[in-house]
N, C-alpha and C positions, 0 to 999 in steps of 0.2 A: 216413842219412835216420832221421825222429825221425817217428813216428805222428802223423796228424796229431787234434786235440783233437777230443772226443768228437760232438762237434756237425756236425761234416763227415764222421761217416764215411757210406757208402753204407747207406741201406735194406735193413735183411735181409728176401730174399722169402722169403716164406711164404704156404702155401697154405691158403685160403680155401672150403673148402667152400658152394657154391650150389644152393638149389633151385630145380631150374627149376622153375615154378607153370604154364606151358601145362597139360600134359596134367591140370593139376587141374580149371582152369578148363574146358576142354574137355568135362570129362564132370561136372561141375558144370552146363554150360548142356545138355547131354545130357539131364541128371535133371530138368531144370526144362523141356524142354520136355515130353517124355512126361509127366510129371504136368498138366501145364498143359493137353492133350489129354485125358489117364484122368478127373481131376477132376471135367468135367462130367459125365459117364458114369455116374459113380458115387452122383453126389445125383439123378440125372434117375431112377433108376431104367431101369424097362421106356417105349419107348419109343413114348409114344400123340399123333397127330396130335388137335390139340384141336378143336373147331366154335369160329367167329369172332362174336363179335358186335358193338356197337357200346359205347361206356358203358360200359367193362369197370370195376367193383366195387373197389377195389385192396386187397391183402390186408387180410383181418380180423385184429381183434390178441386174438380168442378162440382159445383151443386146440383142434385140429383133428387127428380121423384122415385118412389120404385112403386112398381106395379105388381102386384103378388098372382099368382093366376097354379090354385089348388087341381088336383087330379081332378076333384070332383065340378070341376066347370064355376069354383066364387072367383069374383075377383075382389081385391081390395087392393085399393090406393093409398098408401101411407098407413098402414094398417087400418083402414075406416073401409067398411065390407061398401062396395059398388054393385050395381043393377047391372047382371050381365047386359040387359038391350040398352042399359044407358055407360058404359063404358068408355067409345069413343066421346060422345055430348062431355063427359067428367073432363076426359083427355082437354077435348078441345079448351073449356073450364079453367082447367088450372094454366097451361098454357099461354094462355090469352093474362093470365095473374104474374106469371113470372113466363115469360117466354126466354129466357136464357138458361132456363136450367134443362138438363139433358132426361132424357126418361132411363131405368132400368127396368127389367120385366124380367122379374124372379121368377121365375114358373115348375113346373114339380116336371120332373124328365119324360113322366106318363101323359104331357099333354101333345097334345095330337100336333105334327109339324102344319096343318091347316091352318089349325088355331092361332098359332103363332105365327104363322104368316100372314095372316088375314090383321092379327096385331100391329104387324110392325111397319104392313102395307099403312094401316091407319094410323098410325105415329108420325109415319114419313107425310102424307098428305094433310096432317094437322098444322107439319111446319116444325118440329122439335128441332132445336140442333143437334142432336143426337140420341140415337137408340143403343144400345148395349142390355146385351143377356148375363145375367150374373150367374155363374158356375161356381165347382166346383174343382180342387186341379184332382189329378186325377193320381190315385195311389189312397187318396183318405179319406173313400169312399167304400164300403163294403161291397156295393154292389158289382155287377160285372162292367169292362170297361168298353 
């Protein structure tokens, strides 16, 4: 009996390795969810509840540094903690480094008026070209107007 021509031979079975990508996709999706949850917290810094007003001015194009005042009395300048006794000195030093920057105060709505008034007076005395209070637009907050 003769061998069939090479065209009619049965295909040889070879083992081909395959990568199972399902676990890889699972890990990537879990990492994506983790980063989606953590990223807003990294950007926001300390959580403060802003006071609400109507007709909020949209973000200014001028450069500004942000001073955060929490309800517990902590101060953070650009997300870096500042000792309460050294806030005015720290603001003076930062103003000397970049005198054209404005100061934006991001204070919790529970911070007393007296503390905010003294902070604005200190910023005026230091010589900031502008001092603004960061607020939320009325109707977007869940608290009382």
